C-alpha positions in Angstrom: -34.5 1.0 10.0 -34.9 -1.9 7.6 -32.1 -4.3 7.0 -31.0 -5.0 3.4 -29.7 -8.4 2.3 -27.1 -9.2 -0.3 -25.7 -12.6 -1.5 -22.2 -11.0 -1.4 -21.4 -7.8 0.6 -18.1 -6.2 -0.3 -16.6 -3.8 2.3 -14.3 -1.3 0.4 -14.5 0.1 -3.1 -10.8 0.3 -3.8 -8.7 -1.9 -6.1 -9.5 -5.1 -4.2 -13.2 -4.5 -3.7 -14.0 -3.3 -7.2 -12.0 -5.9 -9.1 -13.5 -8.6 -6.9 -17.0 -7.4 -7.7 -16.3 -7.2 -11.4 -14.8 -10.7 -11.5 -17.7 -12.1 -9.5 -20.2 -10.7 -12.0 -18.3 -12.0 -15.0 -18.5 -15.5 -13.5 -22.0 -15.2 -12.1 -24.0 -12.2 -13.5 -27.1 -13.0 -11.3 -25.2 -12.4 -8.0 -26.7 -9.7 -5.8 -23.7 -7.6 -4.7 -23.5 -4.6 -2.4 -20.4 -2.5 -2.2 -19.9 -0.3 0.9 -17.6 2.6 0.1 -17.9 6.2 1.5 -15.5 7.9 -0.9 -16.6 9.9 -3.9 -13.1 9.7 -5.4 -10.9 6.7 -6.4 -7.1 7.0 -6.5 -4.4 5.3 -8.4 -1.9 5.5 -5.5 1.1 3.6 -7.2 1.7 6.7 -9.3 2.2 9.0 -6.3 6.0 8.2 -6.2 6.2 9.5 -9.8 4.2 12.6 -8.8 6.7 13.3 -6.1 9.5 12.9 -8.7 7.8 15.3 -11.1 7.0 12.5 -13.6 3.2 12.2 -13.3 0.3 14.7 -12.9 -1.5 14.2 -9.6 -4.8 15.0 -11.4 -4.4 11.8 -13.5 -4.4 9.7 -10.3 -7.9 10.8 -9.2 -11.2 9.8 -10.8 -14.9 9.6 -9.8 -15.7 6.4 -7.8 -19.1 6.3 -9.5 -17.5 5.7 -12.9 -15.9 2.4 -11.7 -18.7 0.8 -9.6 -19.5 -2.3 -11.7 -22.9 -2.2 -13.4 -25.3 -4.7 -11.7 -24.0 -4.0 -8.2 -25.4 -1.7 -5.5 -23.2 1.1 -4.3 -23.9 1.7 -0.6 -22.3 5.1 0.0 -21.6 4.7 3.7 -18.8 3.5 6.0 -18.8 0.4 8.2 -19.0 1.1 11.9 -19.1 -2.5 13.3 -19.2 -6.1 12.1 -21.5 -8.7 13.6 -20.3 -11.9 11.8 -22.3 -14.2 14.1 -25.4 -12.5 12.6 -23.9 -12.2 9.1 -24.4 -8.5 9.4 -22.6 -5.2 9.4 -23.8 -1.9 10.8 -22.8 1.4 9.1 -22.1 4.8 10.5 -25.5 6.0 9.2 -27.1 3.3 11.3 -28.0 1.2 8.2 -27.6 -2.6 8.7 -26.8 -5.0 5.9 -26.9 -8.8 6.0 -25.1 -11.2 3.7 -24.6 -14.8 2.7 -20.9 -14.1 2.0 -18.7 -11.1 2.6 -15.5 -9.8 1.2 -13.6 -7.5 3.5 -11.3 -5.2 1.4 -11.2 -1.7 2.9 -7.4 -1.3 2.5 -5.0 0.0 5.0 -5.0 3.0 7.4 -2.1 5.5 7.4 -1.5 6.4 11.0 -0.4 10.0 10.6 -0.8 10.7 14.3 1.7 8.0 15.3 4.7 10.3 14.5 4.4 13.4 16.8 4.2 16.6 14.8 4.0 15.1 11.4 0.3 15.9 10.7 0.9 19.5 11.7 3.9 20.1 9.5 3.1 17.9 6.5 3.2 19.9 3.2 5.2 22.7 4.7 8.5 23.4 6.6 10.3 21.2 3.9 8.4 18.1 5.2 6.5 15.9 2.8 5.1 12.4 2.2 4.1 10.7 -1.1 1.4 8.7 0.8 -0.7 11.9 0.8 -2.6 13.0 -2.3 -2.2 16.6 -1.1 1.5 16.4 -0.2 2.9 14.3 -3.0 3.2 17.4 -5.4 5.1 19.2 -2.6 7.7 16.5 -2.6 8.6 17.4 -6.1 8.8 21.1 -5.2 11.3 20.2 -2.4 13.4 17.9 -4.7 13.4 20.4 -7.6 14.4 23.4 -5.5 16.9 21.6 -3.2 20.4 23.2 -3.4 22.2 20.9 -1.0 22.2 20.1 2.7 20.8 17.2 4.7 17.9 15.2 3.1 16.2 12.6 5.3 13.9 9.8 4.1 12.2 7.6 6.6 10.5 4.2 6.6 8.4 2.7 9.5 8.8 -0.7 11.0 5.1 -1.6 10.4 4.0 -3.3 7.2 2.9 -0.6 4.7 1.3 -0.5 1.3 3.9 -0.4 -1.4 6.8 -1.2 0.9 9.4 0.2 -1.6 7.8 3.7 -1.8 9.9 5.2 1.1 13.2 4.5 -0.7 12.0 4.8 -4.3 11.7 8.6 -4.0 15.1 8.7 -2.4 16.8 7.1 -5.4 15.0 9.4 -7.8 15.9 12.5 -5.7 19.6 11.5 -5.7 19.5 10.9 -9.5 17.9 14.3 -10.0 20.5 16.0 -7.8 23.3 14.2 -9.5 22.1 15.5 -12.9 21.8 19.0 -11.4 25.4 18.7 -10.2 24.8 19.0 -6.5 24.8 15.4 -5.2 28.2 16.0 -3.6 26.5 18.8 -1.6 23.8 16.5 -0.4 24.0 14.5 2.9 21.3 11.8 2.4 20.1 9.7 5.3 17.7 6.7 5.2 16.1 6.1 8.6 14.3 2.7 8.5 12.5 0.7 11.1 13.3 -2.6 9.3 16.7 -4.4 9.3 17.6 -4.3 5.6 17.1 -2.3 2.4 14.9 -5.1 0.9 13.7 -8.5 2.1 14.6 -10.5 -1.0 18.4 -10.9 -1.2 18.7 -10.9 -5.1 16.9 -7.5 -5.3 18.6 -6.2 -2.2 22.0 -6.6 -3.8 21.0 -4.3 -6.6 19.6 -1.7 -4.2 22.7 -1.8 -2.0 24.6 -0.8 -5.1 22.3 2.1 -5.6 22.6 3.2 -2.0 26.4 3.1 -2.2 26.5 4.9 -5.6 24.5 7.7 -4.1 26.5 7.8 -0.9 23.2 7.3 1.1 23.7 6.7 4.8 21.2 4.0 6.0 20.1 3.8 9.7 18.4 0.4 10.0 16.2 -0.7 13.0 15.6 3.0 13.6 12.0 4.3 14.2 11.0 7.9 13.5 9.0 9.2 16.5 8.7 12.9 16.0 9.1 15.6 13.3 9.6 19.2 14.5 8.9 21.1 11.3 9.5 24.6 12.8 13.0 23.6 13.9 13.6 21.2 11.0 14.6 18.4 13.4 13.6 14.7 13.2 13.8 12.4 16.2 14.2 8.7 16.0 14.7 5.8 18.4 17.3 3.0 17.9 19.2 0.5 20.0 22.7 1.2 21.3 25.4 -1.5 21.7 23.9 -2.5 25.1 20.6 -3.1 23.5 18.9 -0.1 25.2 16.5 2.1 23.3 18.1 5.6 22.7 16.5 8.7 21.2 18.5 10.5 18.5 18.0 13.6 16.4 18.9 14.8 13.0 18.6 18.3 11.5 17.3 18.3 8.0 16.8 20.7 5.0 14.4 18.2 3.3 12.4 15.5 4.9 10.2 12.7 3.4 8.6 10.9 6.3 6.4 7.8 6.0 4.2 7.1 9.0 3.3 3.6 10.4 0.2 1.9 8.9 -2.3 -0.6 10.3 -5.7 -2.1 9.7 -8.5 0.5 9.7 -9.8 1.0 13.3 -13.2 -0.5 12.5 -11.4 -3.8 11.6 -9.0 -3.6 14.6 -12.0 -3.3 17.0 -14.0 -6.1 15.4 -14.3 -9.9 15.8 -12.7 -10.2 12.3 -9.3 -9.0 13.6 -6.4 -11.4 14.2 -6.0 -11.2 18.0 -2.3 -12.1 17.7 -1.6 -9.4 15.1 -0.3 -6.1 16.6 -1.7 -4.1 13.6 -5.2 -5.6 13.8 -5.4 -7.1 10.3 -8.2 -9.5 9.3 -7.4 -13.1 10.3 -7.4 -15.3 7.2 -6.0 -18.5 5.8 -3.0 -17.1 3.8 -3.6 -19.5 0.9 -7.4 -19.6 0.5 -8.1 -16.1 1.8 -11.0 -17.4 3.8 -11.5 -16.1 7.3 -10.0 -18.4 10.0 -13.2 -18.4 12.1 -16.0 -17.2 10.0 -16.1 -19.4 6.8 -18.5 -17.2 4.8 -16.1 -14.2 5.2 -13.2 -13.7 2.8 -10.7 -10.9 2.7 -8.1 -9.5 0.2 -5.9 -6.6 -0.3 -4.0 -4.6 2.3 -6.3 -5.3 5.3 -5.3 -9.0 5.7 -2.8 -10.7 8.0 -1.4 -12.6 5.0 2.4 -12.3 5.4 2.9 -10.8 1.9 3.9 -7.4 0.6 0.9 -5.1 0.4 0.9 -4.1 -3.3 -1.5 -3.8 -6.2 0.3 -6.8 -7.8 -0.5 -8.9 -4.7 -4.2 -7.9 -5.0 -4.3 -8.9 -8.7 -3.3 -12.4 -7.7 -5.4 -12.6 -4.5 -8.7 -11.5 -6.1 -9.2 -14.5 -8.5 -8.5 -16.8 -5.5 -11.1 -15.0 -3.4 -13.7 -15.0 -6.2 -13.3 -18.7 -7.1 -13.3 -19.8 -3.4 -16.3 -17.7 -2.5 -18.3 -19.1 -5.5 -17.2 -22.6 -4.4 -18.4 -21.8 -0.8 -21.8 -20.7 -2.1 -22.1 -24.0 -4.0 -21.0 -25.9 -0.8 -17.9 -27.1 -2.6 -14.4 -27.4 -1.3 -12.1 -24.4 -1.8 -9.5 -25.3 -4.4 -7.7 -22.0 -5.3 -4.5 -21.1 -3.5 -2.6 -17.8 -3.3 1.2 -18.3 -3.0 2.0 -14.8 -1.6 3.0 -13.4 -5.0 3.8 -9.7 -4.9 5.6 -7.2 -7.0 7.4 -4.0 -6.3 8.5 -1.8 -9.2 11.5 0.2 -7.9 12.8 3.1 -9.9 16.6 3.3 -9.3 17.0 6.5 -11.4 15.0 8.4 -13.9 14.3 6.1 -16.9 15.4 2.9 -15.1 13.4 0.6 -12.9 13.8 -2.8 -11.3 10.7 -5.0 -11.2 11.0 -7.1 -8.0 8.6 -10.1 -8.0 8.6 -12.7 -5.2 6.3 -14.9 -3.1 5.7 -15.8 0.6 9.2 -17.4 0.8 10.9 -14.3 -0.6 11.9 -16.4 -3.7 12.0 -14.3 -6.9 9.1 -15.1 -9.3 10.3 -13.3 -12.5 7.7 -12.8 -15.2 10.0 -11.6 -18.0 12.7 -13.6 -19.9 15.5 -11.5 -18.6 17.3 -10.8 -15.3 14.9 -8.6 -13.4 17.5 -7.7 -10.8 18.9 -5.3 -13.4 17.1 -2.0 -13.7 15.8 -1.3 -17.2 14.1 1.4 -19.3 11.4 -1.1 -20.4 10.3 -1.6 -16.8 10.2 2.2 -16.3 7.8 2.4 -19.3 5.7 -0.4 -17.7 5.4 1.5 -14.5 4.8 5.0 -15.9 2.5 4.2 -18.9 1.3 0.6 -19.0 0.3 -0.2 -15.4 -1.9 3.0 -14.9 -3.8 2.2 -18.2 -4.2 -1.5 -17.1 -5.5 -0.4 -13.7 -8.3 1.9 -14.9 -9.2 -0.1 -18.0 -8.7 -3.8 -17.2 -8.0 -4.5 -13.5 -11.0 -2.6 -12.0 -13.2 -4.1 -14.7 -12.2 -7.6 -13.8 -10.5 -8.3 -17.2 -6.9 -8.5 -16.0 
């Protein structure tokens, strides 16, 4: 089988891969770019929380990948099997081999459904759902809408995940819906989270703690969900007792929204590109230049990297121009000047019609864009999330113009 060569090979045709390809071509239209992406469909996943809350049509989050592959690039409809960075080569599942001068690794993150026993088997039935699934997100809304009271459990893993706020966003919207329905006092709401706080940035955490208290939500921090028994509507989680020993606990539920752990895709984990010191197998990069730590002609962006930032679309929007500029500098044998400061944003709806836009950097310092206090949830930010950002995504971000 012949080997095809590209000046820049991009692994992944999601947000990071397509916006990087578009921006590269705007800056250098003569670049020969190949994009390896197996999926026929492209998804706007940030709207899936709103789908689960009955505020967005799931069909509007799915479009044909072919419509967003930038003109002037080559779509290689295949999946990477292995990387051979010493040879500047990748091998795909079809057996095809591609070589490159430079490579951008941007295949996103892997949702490890199998890491919670029983979850895959019960997802989308037995009152168990998850907004990280295109198929299950509409079922979340059915559960919330039809709930008449009882125990509602929302979970969050300890691993880094894409859109880290999503596990509790849906909980706040559910509580608001039940309050308006007049049944919140009949709802026993539990938040079982593998991390130690409601949010990492104290200024925004203060607002969310108020939302938790107002809705009488019972948080269980540093508690990892390990099993969901859908038939018996029982969730099992592990936590530490006062002696520091790991103990297994259970909770019966009438509604359960469970978010599984996430990690780098397996083909990254098992490759020379993975950070050997990262438990989740993410691509090892310089967190500021986005260049690989050991293979200088390799760059990475998006959810697959070991950069210690939140894994969000907003982070990608700031990372991509850095990768594009530094890659072009590398091709010209110039020093890499652009730096990424860890900026990320998490739009967190606290009730229907009100949203807090949390923006921050590597140091968990707020980086507010708007000329008002963004720790206060606002209707204008809800409009941004529901209407403005989806339009921007399809029409400006993927085309490299935002």
